C-alpha positions as CSV (number, residue, x, y, z in Angstrom):
1,M,-144.1,-8.5,-52.9
2,K,-144.0,-11.2,-49.6
3,I,-143.1,-8.5,-46.9
4,L,-141.9,-9.4,-43.3
5,V,-142.2,-6.8,-40.8
6,T,-141.0,-6.8,-37.8
7,G,-141.7,-5.1,-34.4
8,A,-145.7,-5.9,-35.9
9,A,-146.9,-5.2,-32.6
10,G,-145.7,-2.1,-31.4
11,F,-146.4,1.5,-33.1
12,I,-145.0,1.8,-36.5
13,G,-144.8,-1.4,-36.9
14,F,-148.6,-2.4,-36.3
15,Y,-149.4,0.3,-38.9
16,A,-146.8,-0.6,-41.9
17,A,-147.9,-4.6,-41.2
18,S,-151.5,-3.4,-42.0
19,W,-150.7,-0.5,-44.6
20,L,-148.6,-2.7,-46.8
21,A,-151.5,-5.8,-46.4
22,R,-154.8,-3.9,-47.2
23,R,-152.5,-2.5,-49.8
24,G,-152.6,-6.1,-51.0
25,E,-148.9,-7.2,-50.0
26,E,-148.3,-10.7,-48.6
27,V,-147.4,-9.6,-45.1
28,V,-145.8,-11.6,-42.4
29,G,-145.5,-9.5,-39.0
30,L,-143.6,-10.5,-36.3
31,D,-142.6,-9.8,-33.0
32,C,-141.6,-11.3,-29.3
33,V,-144.4,-8.9,-27.2
34,N,-142.0,-8.1,-24.5
35,D,-143.3,-6.3,-21.5
36,Y,-141.4,-3.2,-22.2
37,Y,-144.6,-1.2,-21.8
38,D,-147.7,-2.9,-21.6
39,P,-148.5,-6.0,-23.4
40,A,-152.1,-5.7,-23.7
41,L,-151.9,-2.5,-25.5
42,K,-149.8,-4.6,-27.8
43,Y,-152.2,-7.4,-28.1
44,A,-155.2,-4.8,-28.9
45,R,-153.2,-3.6,-32.0
46,L,-152.7,-7.5,-33.6
47,A,-156.5,-7.7,-32.6
48,E,-157.2,-4.5,-34.5
49,A,-155.5,-6.1,-37.6
50,G,-158.0,-9.3,-37.2
51,I,-154.9,-10.9,-35.3
52,G,-156.6,-13.4,-32.2
53,G,-155.7,-16.4,-30.5
54,G,-152.4,-17.5,-30.8
55,A,-151.1,-14.9,-31.2
56,E,-149.1,-15.3,-27.8
57,E,-147.4,-18.9,-28.5
58,F,-144.0,-18.3,-29.7
59,G,-143.4,-19.6,-33.1
60,K,-147.0,-20.2,-34.3
61,I,-148.6,-18.6,-37.3
62,V,-151.5,-16.8,-36.6
63,E,-153.8,-15.6,-40.1
64,S,-155.6,-12.6,-39.5
65,R,-159.5,-12.3,-39.8
66,T,-160.2,-9.5,-41.3
67,C,-157.2,-9.8,-43.9
68,A,-156.7,-13.1,-45.8
69,N,-152.7,-12.2,-46.9
70,Y,-151.6,-10.9,-43.4
71,R,-150.0,-13.6,-41.2
72,F,-148.3,-12.9,-37.9
73,V,-145.5,-14.8,-35.3
74,R,-144.6,-14.8,-32.0
75,L,-140.8,-14.7,-32.0
76,N,-138.0,-13.4,-31.0
77,I,-135.1,-12.0,-33.4
78,E,-131.9,-12.5,-30.9
79,D,-133.1,-16.3,-31.7
80,H,-131.5,-16.5,-35.0
81,E,-132.1,-20.2,-35.3
82,E,-136.1,-20.0,-35.1
83,L,-135.6,-16.7,-37.3
84,D,-133.9,-18.4,-39.8
85,R,-136.0,-20.8,-40.3
86,L,-138.9,-18.5,-40.9
87,F,-136.9,-17.5,-43.6
88,E,-135.9,-20.1,-45.5
89,R,-139.6,-21.4,-45.4
90,E,-141.9,-18.0,-46.1
91,K,-139.1,-16.7,-49.0
92,F,-139.2,-13.4,-48.4
93,S,-138.8,-10.4,-51.5
94,A,-138.4,-7.5,-48.6
95,V,-137.6,-7.0,-45.0
96,C,-139.1,-3.7,-42.7
97,H,-137.4,-4.6,-39.8
98,L,-138.7,-2.1,-37.3
99,A,-138.3,-4.2,-34.0
100,A,-135.7,-2.9,-31.4
101,Q,-135.6,-2.2,-28.0
102,A,-136.9,1.7,-27.9
103,G,-136.6,4.4,-25.4
104,V,-133.7,6.7,-24.5
105,R,-134.2,6.9,-20.6
106,Y,-134.9,2.9,-20.1
107,S,-130.9,2.3,-22.0
108,L,-130.0,4.0,-18.8
109,T,-130.9,1.5,-16.6
110,N,-131.3,-1.6,-18.8
111,P,-128.1,-0.8,-21.4
112,R,-127.9,-5.0,-22.1
113,A,-131.8,-5.2,-23.7
114,Y,-130.2,-2.8,-26.4
115,V,-127.2,-5.1,-27.0
116,E,-129.2,-7.9,-28.0
117,A,-132.3,-6.5,-29.6
118,N,-130.9,-3.6,-31.7
119,L,-127.0,-5.5,-31.6
120,A,-127.3,-8.9,-31.8
121,G,-131.0,-8.8,-33.3
122,F,-129.9,-6.5,-36.2
123,L,-127.1,-8.8,-37.0
124,N,-129.3,-12.1,-37.6
125,I,-132.1,-9.8,-39.3
126,L,-128.9,-9.1,-42.2
127,E,-127.4,-12.2,-42.0
128,A,-131.0,-14.2,-42.7
129,V,-131.3,-11.4,-45.2
130,R,-128.1,-12.3,-47.0
131,R,-128.1,-15.9,-46.8
132,N,-131.6,-16.2,-48.5
133,G,-130.8,-13.4,-51.2
134,I,-133.7,-10.2,-50.4
135,M,-132.7,-7.5,-52.2
136,N,-134.7,-5.0,-50.2
137,L,-134.2,-4.2,-46.8
138,C,-135.6,-0.9,-44.8
139,Y,-135.2,-0.3,-41.3
140,A,-135.9,1.8,-38.5
141,S,-132.8,4.2,-37.6
142,S,-133.6,7.6,-35.1
143,S,-133.2,11.1,-35.0
144,S,-131.4,10.3,-31.7
145,V,-128.1,9.7,-33.5
146,Y,-127.5,13.3,-33.9
147,G,-126.5,13.3,-30.1
148,L,-124.5,16.6,-29.5
149,N,-125.1,17.9,-32.9
150,T,-126.8,21.6,-32.5
151,R,-126.3,22.6,-35.9
152,Q,-130.3,23.1,-37.3
153,P,-132.1,21.4,-39.3
154,F,-130.3,18.2,-38.6
155,S,-129.4,16.9,-42.3
156,T,-128.0,13.4,-43.0
157,G,-125.0,15.2,-44.3
158,D,-124.1,15.9,-40.6
159,P,-121.9,14.0,-38.9
160,V,-123.4,11.9,-35.9
161,D,-120.6,10.7,-34.3
162,H,-121.3,12.0,-30.8
163,P,-124.4,9.8,-29.6
164,V,-125.4,11.0,-25.8
165,S,-127.1,7.6,-24.9
166,L,-126.3,3.9,-25.6
167,Y,-130.1,3.9,-27.5
168,A,-128.8,6.1,-29.8
169,A,-125.7,4.6,-29.9
170,S,-127.2,1.6,-31.0
171,K,-129.2,3.0,-33.7
172,K,-126.0,4.5,-35.6
173,A,-124.3,1.0,-35.2
174,N,-127.5,0.0,-37.2
175,E,-126.8,2.1,-40.4
176,L,-122.7,0.9,-40.0
177,M,-124.1,-2.8,-40.0
178,A,-126.4,-2.2,-42.9
179,H,-123.6,-0.5,-44.4
180,A,-121.1,-2.9,-44.1
181,Y,-123.4,-5.7,-46.0
182,S,-125.0,-3.4,-48.5
183,H,-120.8,-2.8,-49.6
184,L,-120.0,-6.7,-48.8
185,Y,-123.0,-8.1,-50.5
186,G,-124.8,-5.7,-52.7
187,I,-127.5,-5.5,-50.3
188,P,-129.9,-2.4,-51.0
189,A,-130.7,-1.2,-47.5
190,T,-132.5,2.2,-46.2
191,G,-132.1,3.2,-43.0
192,L,-134.9,5.6,-41.7
193,R,-134.2,8.3,-39.1
194,F,-137.8,9.0,-37.2
195,F,-138.4,12.0,-36.1
196,T,-140.8,11.8,-32.5
197,V,-143.7,9.3,-34.2
198,Y,-147.0,10.2,-32.2
199,G,-150.8,9.4,-33.2
200,P,-153.5,6.6,-32.1
201,W,-152.2,3.7,-30.7
202,G,-149.2,5.1,-29.6
203,R,-146.5,4.0,-27.1
204,P,-147.5,4.8,-23.5
205,D,-143.8,6.1,-22.5
206,M,-144.2,8.9,-25.2
207,A,-144.4,12.5,-23.7
208,Y,-147.6,13.2,-25.5
209,F,-149.2,10.2,-24.3
210,L,-148.2,10.5,-20.9
211,F,-149.4,14.2,-20.9
212,T,-153.3,13.3,-21.4
213,K,-153.3,10.0,-19.5
214,A,-152.4,12.5,-16.5
215,V,-154.5,15.6,-17.7
216,L,-157.6,13.5,-18.1
217,E,-156.7,11.9,-14.6
218,D,-156.6,15.5,-13.0
219,R,-153.0,14.4,-12.1
220,P,-149.9,17.0,-12.7
221,I,-147.3,16.0,-15.4
222,T,-144.0,16.4,-15.5
223,I,-142.2,18.9,-18.1
224,N,-138.5,18.5,-18.7
225,N,-136.2,21.6,-19.0
226,F,-138.3,23.8,-17.2
227,G,-140.4,23.3,-21.0
228,N,-137.3,24.6,-22.9
229,M,-137.5,21.9,-25.5
230,K,-138.3,21.6,-28.9
231,R,-139.3,18.3,-30.6
232,D,-139.7,17.7,-34.3
233,F,-143.0,15.6,-33.7
234,T,-144.4,13.1,-36.7
235,Y,-148.0,11.8,-37.4
236,I,-147.8,8.1,-37.8
237,D,-149.3,7.9,-41.1
238,D,-146.3,10.5,-42.6
239,I,-144.2,8.2,-41.1
240,V,-145.7,5.1,-42.5
241,E,-146.0,6.8,-46.0
242,G,-142.5,7.1,-46.1
243,I,-141.8,3.5,-45.2
244,I,-143.7,2.5,-47.8
245,R,-142.5,4.5,-50.1
246,V,-139.1,3.5,-49.4
247,I,-139.7,-0.3,-49.7
248,D,-141.4,0.4,-53.4
249,K,-137.7,1.6,-53.9
250,P,-134.8,0.5,-52.7
251,A,-131.5,1.9,-52.5
252,Q,-129.0,2.4,-55.5
253,A,-125.3,2.9,-55.3
254,E,-124.9,6.6,-55.7
255,P,-123.4,7.5,-59.0
256,G,-120.4,9.8,-58.8
257,W,-119.8,9.3,-54.8
258,E,-116.8,10.1,-54.0
259,A,-114.4,8.3,-51.3
260,E,-112.1,11.3,-51.0
261,N,-115.3,13.5,-50.1
262,P,-117.8,11.4,-48.6
263,D,-121.2,11.6,-48.3
264,P,-122.4,10.2,-45.0
265,A,-125.9,9.7,-46.3
266,S,-125.3,7.8,-49.5
267,S,-122.3,5.5,-51.0
268,S,-120.7,3.7,-53.6
269,A,-123.3,0.5,-52.2
270,P,-126.4,0.4,-52.6
271,W,-127.5,2.1,-49.0
272,K,-129.2,5.0,-48.0
273,V,-130.2,6.8,-45.2
274,Y,-133.2,9.0,-44.6
275,N,-134.6,11.6,-42.0
276,I,-138.6,11.3,-41.8
277,G,-139.8,14.1,-39.9
278,R,-142.2,16.8,-40.1
279,G,-139.3,19.6,-40.5
280,S,-141.2,21.7,-37.6
281,P,-140.0,21.5,-34.6
282,V,-143.1,22.2,-31.6
283,G,-142.3,23.4,-28.1
284,L,-142.9,21.3,-25.2
285,M,-145.1,23.9,-23.7
286,D,-147.0,23.9,-27.3
287,L,-147.7,20.3,-27.1
288,V,-149.3,20.8,-23.3
289,E,-151.4,23.4,-24.9
290,A,-152.5,21.3,-27.7
291,V,-153.0,18.3,-24.8
292,E,-155.2,21.3,-23.1
293,T,-157.4,22.2,-26.0
294,E,-158.1,18.8,-27.3
295,T,-159.2,17.8,-23.8
296,G,-160.6,20.7,-22.5
297,K,-158.8,21.1,-19.4
298,T,-156.1,22.6,-17.6
299,A,-152.5,20.6,-17.2
300,Q,-151.5,20.7,-13.7
301,K,-147.0,21.4,-14.3
302,I,-144.0,19.8,-12.3
303,L,-140.8,21.7,-13.8
304,K,-137.7,19.7,-14.0
305,P,-134.6,19.9,-15.3
306,M,-132.7,18.6,-18.3
307,P,-132.7,14.7,-17.9
308,A,-129.7,12.4,-18.7
309,G,-129.4,11.4,-22.0
310,D,-131.7,13.8,-23.7
311,V,-131.3,16.8,-26.5
312,H,-132.7,20.4,-26.3
313,T,-134.4,20.5,-30.1
314,T,-134.9,18.0,-32.9
315,W,-135.5,19.4,-36.3
316,A,-135.3,17.4,-39.4
317,D,-133.9,18.4,-42.7
318,T,-135.9,16.1,-44.9
319,R,-134.8,17.4,-48.2
320,D,-133.1,14.3,-49.4
321,L,-136.9,12.3,-49.1
322,E,-138.5,15.1,-51.0
323,K,-135.8,14.9,-53.8
324,D,-135.7,11.1,-53.9
325,F,-139.6,10.4,-53.1
326,G,-141.5,13.9,-54.0
327,Y,-142.7,13.2,-50.4
328,K,-143.0,15.6,-47.7
329,P,-144.6,14.9,-43.9
330,R,-147.5,17.2,-43.8
331,I,-149.7,16.6,-40.5
332,D,-149.8,19.0,-38.1
333,I,-149.6,18.9,-34.5
334,K,-153.2,20.1,-33.6
335,T,-154.7,17.4,-36.0
336,G,-152.4,14.8,-35.0
337,I,-153.2,15.8,-30.9
338,G,-156.6,15.7,-32.1
339,N,-157.0,12.6,-33.4
340,F,-154.9,10.8,-30.4
341,V,-156.9,12.3,-27.8
342,R,-159.9,11.2,-29.6
343,W,-158.5,7.7,-30.1
344,Y,-157.5,7.3,-26.6
345,R,-160.8,8.7,-25.0
346,K,-162.3,5.6,-27.0
347,F,-159.6,2.9,-26.3
348,Y,-159.8,3.3,-22.7
349,G,-163.4,4.6,-22.2
């Protein structure tokens, strides 16, 4: 396959593009390399994948020095004209769309960034896929779409109509937009609701990253909701294996789908939504303990109330993923945090 991976300088996109290229697929990675967090980390990921000089220039195709079938281009998905030219030139057979404006709390202060990247940018991807006849699209959604739902574990059969952040609303909108295009144009589209992804090369705005950095620097850490929170932490390798299995098996229409009793996760169109999570929520204080164990240091803890836009617990029901792909994430928090802390110490010295 010839696959476009958007968000290729981001955490998940970096891994997905690298794994696919190593497997032998022809991969083009795309990213705008914005400054939501330190661009130096994004360029370091690209360098790890063999993408060096020229990656900072918009529109320039840069070939990997270490993988002959991987190329990268810095491009903004909001720029539909440049995006269209890329699609027309490259003739992709599949698209793995992972580019997005991430972060729940950032959406409280920078809402327009989510409209531009997650709504307008996603529309540009859908239009490019439609115009170029691409019949294989997978894209990132989020566990955030479950919002006010407190039924555990979160099932793709649950309604997700009560988001508590604009970020969550934008991800739900992506699922709806993809369904419309799947229904109208027969485009196989699979949405993946990721649950708290972590691991080496991860995002520095995430709790495990912030905790590790602060503990190693002997600074206090802020623990929200007084530590009474749980997250279904899912290791990056498990996430990427799920992505690749989805790319290898595009969505199909669900036989027997009933319009009078509609399943929210499937359709009469070739459209599906899956949870990708470990299926085992970890308490926030247990995460802190794992970081303390791996660093050999005790955290100085500052307890604070629940911030706006956040939820108490996330927990993935992965039965659909297991049924359709024979796959379930398996790496536990102790192993994953150990791998992360070792990477952090090596990368940051």
